[in-house]
C-alpha positions as CSV (number, residue, x, y, z in Angstrom):
1,M,-136.2,75.8,11.5
2,N,-134.9,74.4,14.8
3,T,-132.5,71.8,13.5
4,I,-129.7,71.0,15.9
5,S,-126.0,70.1,15.7
6,I,-124.3,68.9,18.9
7,I,-120.6,69.8,18.8
8,I,-118.2,68.0,21.2
9,A,-114.5,69.2,21.2
10,I,-112.5,66.6,23.1
11,Y,-109.0,65.8,24.2
12,N,-108.3,62.2,25.5
13,R,-111.4,61.7,27.6
14,K,-112.4,58.4,26.2
15,D,-114.6,57.2,29.1
16,E,-116.4,60.5,29.3
17,L,-117.1,60.5,25.6
18,F,-118.7,57.1,25.9
19,E,-120.9,58.3,28.8
20,L,-122.0,61.4,26.9
21,L,-122.8,59.6,23.6
22,N,-124.6,57.0,25.6
23,S,-126.8,59.6,27.2
24,L,-127.4,61.2,23.7
25,S,-128.4,57.9,22.3
26,Y,-131.5,57.7,24.6
27,Q,-133.0,61.0,23.6
28,T,-136.7,61.2,23.2
29,D,-136.1,63.4,20.1
30,R,-133.6,61.8,17.9
31,D,-133.5,64.4,15.1
32,F,-130.0,65.9,15.6
33,E,-126.5,65.4,14.4
34,V,-123.4,64.9,16.6
35,I,-120.0,66.4,15.5
36,I,-117.0,65.1,17.4
37,V,-113.8,67.0,17.0
38,D,-110.8,65.1,18.4
39,D,-108.3,67.9,19.3
40,G,-105.1,65.9,18.8
41,S,-105.8,63.3,21.5
42,L,-103.1,60.8,22.5
43,L,-105.8,58.1,22.6
44,N,-107.8,56.7,19.6
45,L,-111.3,58.0,20.2
46,R,-112.8,56.9,16.9
47,P,-113.7,53.3,18.0
48,T,-115.7,54.9,20.9
49,A,-117.6,57.1,18.5
50,E,-118.2,54.1,16.1
51,L,-120.0,52.2,18.9
52,F,-122.9,54.7,18.5
53,Q,-123.1,55.0,14.8
54,E,-126.3,52.9,14.5
55,K,-128.0,55.0,17.2
56,L,-126.8,58.5,16.4
57,T,-125.9,60.6,13.3
58,I,-122.2,61.1,14.0
59,E,-119.4,62.9,12.1
60,F,-116.0,62.3,13.6
61,F,-113.0,64.6,12.8
62,R,-109.4,64.6,14.1
63,K,-107.1,67.6,14.0
64,D,-104.0,69.0,15.5
65,N,-104.3,70.3,19.0
66,S,-105.4,73.9,19.2
67,G,-107.5,74.2,22.3
68,P,-111.3,73.9,22.8
69,G,-112.4,77.2,21.2
70,L,-110.8,76.7,17.8
71,S,-111.8,73.0,17.9
72,R,-115.4,74.1,18.4
73,N,-115.1,76.5,15.5
74,Y,-113.8,73.6,13.4
75,G,-116.8,71.6,14.2
76,A,-119.2,74.5,13.7
77,R,-117.9,75.0,10.1
78,R,-118.9,71.4,9.4
79,A,-122.3,71.6,11.0
80,K,-125.3,71.2,8.7
81,N,-128.0,72.6,11.0
82,D,-129.4,75.9,12.2
83,W,-128.5,75.7,15.9
84,L,-125.1,74.8,17.3
85,I,-125.2,73.1,20.7
86,F,-121.8,73.0,22.5
87,V,-121.3,70.6,25.4
88,D,-118.2,69.6,27.3
89,S,-117.0,66.1,26.9
90,D,-117.4,65.4,30.7
91,V,-121.2,66.0,30.8
92,I,-124.2,63.7,30.7
93,V,-127.6,64.9,29.5
94,E,-131.1,63.8,30.4
95,T,-133.3,61.9,27.9
96,D,-135.4,65.0,27.2
97,Y,-132.5,67.4,26.6
98,I,-133.0,67.8,22.9
99,Q,-136.7,67.9,23.2
100,N,-136.6,70.7,25.8
101,I,-134.1,72.7,23.7
102,K,-136.4,72.6,20.7
103,K,-139.4,73.5,22.9
104,N,-137.6,76.5,24.4
105,I,-136.1,78.0,21.3
106,S,-139.6,77.8,19.6
107,E,-141.2,79.6,22.6
108,I,-138.4,82.0,23.8
109,P,-136.9,84.5,21.3
110,C,-133.1,84.4,21.6
111,D,-130.0,84.0,19.5
112,A,-128.0,82.0,22.1
113,F,-128.9,80.2,25.3
114,G,-127.5,78.1,28.1
115,G,-128.5,75.9,31.0
116,A,-127.4,74.8,34.4
117,D,-125.0,72.2,35.4
118,K,-125.4,69.9,38.4
119,A,-124.1,66.8,40.1
120,H,-125.4,63.3,39.1
121,K,-126.3,61.0,41.9
122,G,-123.6,58.6,40.6
123,F,-120.8,61.2,41.0
124,N,-118.3,60.8,43.9
125,L,-118.5,62.9,47.0
126,M,-115.7,65.2,45.9
127,Q,-117.4,65.9,42.6
128,K,-120.6,66.7,44.4
129,A,-118.8,69.1,46.7
130,I,-117.1,70.8,43.8
131,S,-120.4,71.1,42.0
132,Y,-121.9,72.7,45.1
133,S,-119.2,75.3,45.3
134,M,-119.4,76.1,41.6
135,T,-123.2,76.6,41.7
136,S,-124.0,77.9,45.2
137,V,-125.5,81.3,45.9
138,F,-122.7,81.8,48.5
139,T,-119.9,81.4,46.0
140,T,-120.9,82.3,42.4
141,G,-124.2,83.9,43.4
142,G,-126.0,81.0,41.8
143,I,-125.5,82.4,38.3
144,R,-124.6,79.1,36.8
145,G,-127.7,77.3,37.8
146,N,-130.6,79.6,38.7
147,K,-132.6,81.7,36.4
148,K,-133.6,84.1,39.2
149,A,-130.0,84.8,39.9
150,V,-129.2,86.4,36.6
151,T,-130.4,89.5,34.7
152,K,-128.4,88.9,31.6
153,F,-127.2,85.4,31.2
154,Q,-123.8,84.5,29.8
155,P,-124.0,80.9,28.3
156,R,-121.0,78.7,29.1
157,S,-119.6,76.2,26.7
158,F,-120.3,73.2,28.9
159,N,-124.0,73.6,28.0
160,M,-124.5,76.3,25.3
161,G,-126.5,76.8,22.2
162,V,-126.0,79.5,19.5
163,R,-127.8,80.2,16.3
164,K,-125.3,79.3,13.6
165,S,-125.9,82.6,11.7
166,A,-125.1,84.6,14.8
167,F,-122.1,82.5,15.6
168,E,-120.7,83.0,12.2
169,Q,-121.3,86.8,12.2
170,V,-119.3,87.3,15.4
171,G,-116.5,85.0,14.2
172,G,-117.1,82.1,16.6
173,F,-114.9,81.5,19.6
174,S,-111.9,83.8,19.9
175,E,-108.2,82.9,20.3
176,M,-108.6,82.7,24.1
177,R,-108.1,79.2,25.6
178,I,-109.6,80.2,29.0
179,G,-112.7,82.4,29.2
180,E,-113.6,81.9,25.5
181,D,-117.2,81.2,26.3
182,P,-118.1,84.4,28.2
183,D,-116.1,86.3,25.6
184,L,-118.4,84.9,22.9
185,S,-121.5,85.8,24.9
186,M,-120.4,89.4,25.3
187,R,-119.5,89.7,21.6
188,L,-122.9,88.4,20.8
189,W,-124.4,91.2,23.0
190,E,-122.2,93.8,21.4
191,H,-123.6,92.8,18.0
192,G,-127.2,93.1,19.2
193,Y,-127.9,89.5,19.8
194,T,-129.9,88.2,22.8
195,T,-129.2,85.4,25.2
196,A,-131.5,83.4,27.5
197,F,-131.3,80.9,30.3
198,F,-133.4,77.7,29.9
199,D,-134.5,76.1,33.2
200,D,-135.0,72.6,31.9
201,I,-131.9,71.7,30.0
202,G,-129.5,71.2,32.9
203,V,-126.6,68.8,32.4
204,Y,-124.6,66.6,34.8
205,H,-121.1,68.0,34.8
206,K,-118.3,65.9,36.2
207,R,-115.7,68.8,36.5
208,R,-112.4,68.0,38.1
209,V,-112.0,64.9,40.1
210,D,-109.5,66.2,42.7
211,F,-109.0,69.5,44.6
212,G,-105.6,70.1,43.0
213,K,-106.9,70.1,39.4
214,F,-110.0,72.1,40.6
215,S,-107.7,74.7,42.1
216,K,-105.7,75.1,38.9
217,Q,-108.9,75.4,36.8
218,V,-110.5,78.1,38.9
219,Y,-107.1,80.0,39.2
220,Q,-107.1,80.1,35.4
221,F,-110.7,81.4,35.4
222,G,-109.6,84.1,37.8
223,C,-106.7,85.1,35.5
224,A,-109.1,85.3,32.5
225,R,-111.6,87.7,34.1
226,P,-109.5,90.9,34.0
227,I,-108.6,90.1,30.4
228,L,-112.4,89.8,29.6
229,N,-112.9,93.1,31.5
230,Q,-110.4,94.8,29.2
231,R,-112.1,93.4,26.1
232,H,-115.6,94.2,27.2
233,P,-115.5,97.1,29.7
234,K,-119.2,97.7,29.3
235,Y,-120.0,94.5,31.2
236,V,-117.6,94.9,34.1
237,K,-119.1,94.3,37.5
238,I,-117.7,95.0,40.9
239,S,-118.8,91.6,42.1
240,F,-116.0,90.1,39.8
241,A,-113.5,91.3,42.4
242,F,-115.2,89.7,45.4
243,P,-113.1,86.5,45.5
244,S,-109.9,88.7,45.5
245,L,-111.3,90.8,48.4
246,F,-112.1,87.5,50.2
247,F,-108.6,86.3,49.6
248,I,-107.0,89.5,50.8
249,G,-109.3,89.8,53.8
250,Y,-108.5,86.3,55.1
251,F,-104.8,87.1,55.3
252,L,-105.4,90.5,56.8
253,G,-107.5,88.7,59.4
254,I,-104.7,86.4,60.3
255,I,-102.3,89.4,60.6
256,A,-104.8,91.2,62.8
257,Y,-105.3,88.2,65.0
258,F,-101.7,87.4,65.7
259,A,-100.3,91.0,65.6
260,F,-103.2,92.8,67.5
261,Q,-105.2,90.0,69.0
262,Q,-108.1,91.2,67.0
263,G,-110.3,88.4,65.8
264,L,-113.3,90.3,64.2
265,I,-112.2,89.7,60.6
266,L,-111.6,86.0,61.1
267,G,-114.9,85.8,62.9
268,F,-116.6,86.8,59.6
269,Y,-114.9,83.9,57.9
270,G,-116.0,81.6,60.7
271,L,-119.6,82.7,60.1
272,Y,-119.2,82.2,56.4
273,T,-117.9,78.7,56.9
274,F,-120.8,77.9,59.2
275,V,-123.3,79.2,56.5
276,V,-121.6,77.3,53.7
277,F,-121.6,74.0,55.7
278,F,-125.3,74.1,56.6
279,H,-126.4,75.3,53.2
280,A,-124.5,72.5,51.6
281,L,-125.9,70.1,54.1
282,Y,-129.4,71.3,53.3
283,K,-128.8,71.0,49.5
284,T,-127.0,67.7,49.5
285,R,-128.4,65.9,52.6
286,N,-124.9,64.5,53.2
287,I,-122.6,65.6,56.0
288,S,-119.5,64.3,54.2
289,I,-120.3,66.4,51.1
290,A,-121.0,69.4,53.2
291,A,-117.7,69.1,55.0
292,M,-115.9,68.7,51.7
293,A,-117.9,71.7,50.3
294,I,-116.1,73.9,52.8
295,I,-112.8,72.9,51.4
296,S,-113.9,73.2,47.7
297,T,-115.4,76.6,48.5
298,Y,-112.3,78.0,50.0
299,I,-110.2,76.5,47.2
300,Q,-112.5,78.2,44.7
301,M,-112.5,81.6,46.4
302,F,-108.7,81.6,47.1
303,S,-107.6,80.3,43.7
304,Y,-109.9,82.4,41.7
305,G,-109.2,85.4,43.9
306,Y,-105.5,85.1,43.6
307,G,-105.7,84.6,39.8
308,F,-107.9,87.6,39.4
309,L,-105.6,89.8,41.6
310,K,-102.5,88.7,39.8
311,S,-104.0,89.3,36.4
312,W,-105.4,92.7,37.4
313,I,-102.0,93.8,38.6
314,L,-100.1,92.6,35.6
315,L,-102.6,94.2,33.2
316,N,-103.4,97.4,34.9
317,V,-100.3,98.2,37.1
318,F,-97.5,96.8,34.9
319,R,-99.5,97.4,31.7
320,Q,-98.6,94.0,30.2
321,K,-100.5,92.7,27.2
322,P,-102.7,89.7,28.0
323,E,-100.8,87.6,25.5
324,D,-97.5,88.4,27.2
325,A,-98.8,88.0,30.8
326,F,-100.6,84.7,30.1
327,P,-99.3,83.1,26.9
328,S,-100.9,79.8,27.8
329,H,-104.3,81.4,27.8
330,F,-104.1,82.1,24.1
331,H,-103.6,80.0,20.9
332,K,-102.6,80.9,17.4
333,P,-105.4,80.5,14.9
């Protein structure tokens, strides 16, 4: 059976919830349930869910705040169907999303899967620039949005499906608040389960709406990666350290330029900036987005790189436990 439960863990995002449910209400395949888990929001989200009760099969639950991973587990325990589909509350899906999921899981053997995220034409320029930097081959290697860029895909919880039996065997999402989705993917691999990337189930992902919030988010991602490396050493890649090398190299370049009048290193960054700008221009056909993509790309590389470097030093040089080094990255079950 390929029955589907959509699980949405949400905190406060009332307008985004309306947009997501609205997009789900226009599905060509209407045979699925929606489980909304209100993770202790300060806003009353139930009336928004009730607007769609005649169009969708919705179960609404409210609980104390515990973070997204444990809230998704809460929803998964209440799901009635064979496949659990996790989407972030700030995404919009296309009308054939459910139809394409069912087609793929009937044709491609796997126990978990994911899809790409992209920018909707209605997103503002900054959101489109951030979307570029998070999906570009020159930043993340394209691993979040291109099947050809990955050899073993790690589904992410903004657009992730898992067979319920596999999810239950590995214990669902862990106590990590940041990085809980790649952690789940790697635990699935360690139990012998397989993952896949589906080309045609991309979602429109709003992400952060300003550079400050985006910087904080990717910094947290960077801090989480060395923790994941400790948990799953079999899947460590040297490429994980690239943003930290990028971060260090930039400041070495500044020192070399002012102390020794040597501009070779900064010349590399100038070339990189040139490539990012024209690649973003080619992808978006908008010079303003391309210019902002330079800013979002450097924010991403510097913030992630600094977070990764800080975390690696705390865990491997000072031998701190992850829970002590980054208490905000974990929650109590």
